[in-house]
MITOR-377479 format. One record per atom (N, C-alpha, C): residue in three letters; y, x, z. Coordinates in steps of 0.1 Angstrom, whole numbers, padded with zeros to 4 digits, always signed. Atoms other than C-alpha are relative to their C-alpha. Layout:
<pts>
ALAYXZ;...
</pts>
This chain:
<pts>
MET+0004-0012-0009;MET-0054-0020+0005;MET+0007-0003+0014;SER-0005-0004-0016;SER-0049-0015+0043;SER+0002+0012+0001;TYR-0003-0016-0005;TYR-0037+0014+0060;TYR-0014+0009+0001;HIS+0013-0006+0001;HIS-0075+0022+0065;HIS-0005+0006-0012;ASP+0005-0003+0012;ASP-0084+0022+0031;ASP+0010+0012-0005;ILE-0005-0011+0008;ILE-0057+0045+0020;ILE-0001+0013+0010;ALA+0000-0013-0008;ALA-0062+0069+0049;ALA-0015+0005-0006;GLU+0012-0006+0007;GLU-0098+0073+0034;GLU+0002+0005-0012;LEU-0001-0006+0013;LEU-0084+0080+0002;LEU+0008+0012+0000;HIS-0012-0009-0003;HIS-0060+0106+0016;HIS-0002+0015-0004;ASP+0005-0014+0008;ASP-0080+0138+0003;ASP-0001-0001-0015;THR+0001+0000+0015;THR-0084+0124-0032;THR+0012-0005-0009;ARG-0011+0004+0007;ARG-0054+0107-0039;ARG+0013+0000+0006;ARG-0011+0000-0006;ARG-0017+0105-0036;ARG+0009-0014-0001;ILE-0007+0012+0006;ILE+0007+0075-0035;ILE+0012+0005-0008;VAL-0009-0003+0012;VAL+0030+0076-0065;VAL+0012-0011+0004;ARG-0011+0010-0002;ARG+0050+0043-0058;ARG-0006-0011+0011;CYS+0004+0012-0012;CYS+0048+0015-0030;CYS+0014-0010-0001;ALA-0010+0012+0000;ALA+0067-0017-0027;ALA-0003-0011+0011;LEU+0000+0011-0010;LEU+0070-0044-0001;LEU+0005-0015-0006;PHE-0005+0014+0005;PHE+0073-0083-0010;PHE-0004-0010+0010;GLU-0001+0012-0010;GLU+0081-0111+0012;GLU-0004-0013-0008;GLN+0006+0009+0006;GLN+0057-0137-0001;GLN+0003-0014+0007;LEU-0003+0013-0012;LEU+0065-0163+0030;LEU+0013+0005+0008;PRO-0010-0004-0004;PRO+0099-0159+0037;PRO+0004-0004+0015;TYR-0001+0001-0013;TYR+0100-0175+0070;TYR-0010+0002+0011;SER+0012-0005-0010;SER+0071-0158+0085;SER+0002+0016+0002;GLN+0003-0016+0000;GLN+0064-0121+0095;GLN-0007+0008-0005;HIS+0010-0006+0010;HIS+0040-0114+0068;HIS+0009+0005-0009;MET-0002-0006+0011;MET+0048-0090+0043;MET-0013+0006-0009;GLU+0010-0007+0011;GLU+0026-0080+0011;GLU+0004+0015-0004;SER-0003-0011+0003;SER+0025-0044+0000;SER-0009+0003-0013;ARG+0006-0006+0010;ARG+0015-0027-0031;ARG+0002+0013-0004;GLY-0005-0013+0003;GLY+0011+0007-0042;GLY-0008+0005-0012;LEU+0007-0006+0009;LEU+0002+0029-0070;LEU-0006+0015+0003;LEU+0006-0014-0004;LEU-0021+0059-0063;LEU-0005+0007-0013;GLU+0005-0006+0012;GLU-0030+0086-0087;GLU-0011+0013+0006;ARG+0010-0011-0006;ARG-0059+0115-0082;ARG+0009+0014+0002;LYS-0008-0014-0002;LYS-0045+0149-0068;LYS-0005+0010-0008;
</pts>
């Protein structure tokens, strides 16, 4: 999910947990995962 996807869900969901993962150690790229639940 991107920032824009999360922004659209802001009224109906909340972020419970989130994490960043460095899949490609020698790049500036980061992966993110989040757990959302209904408000």
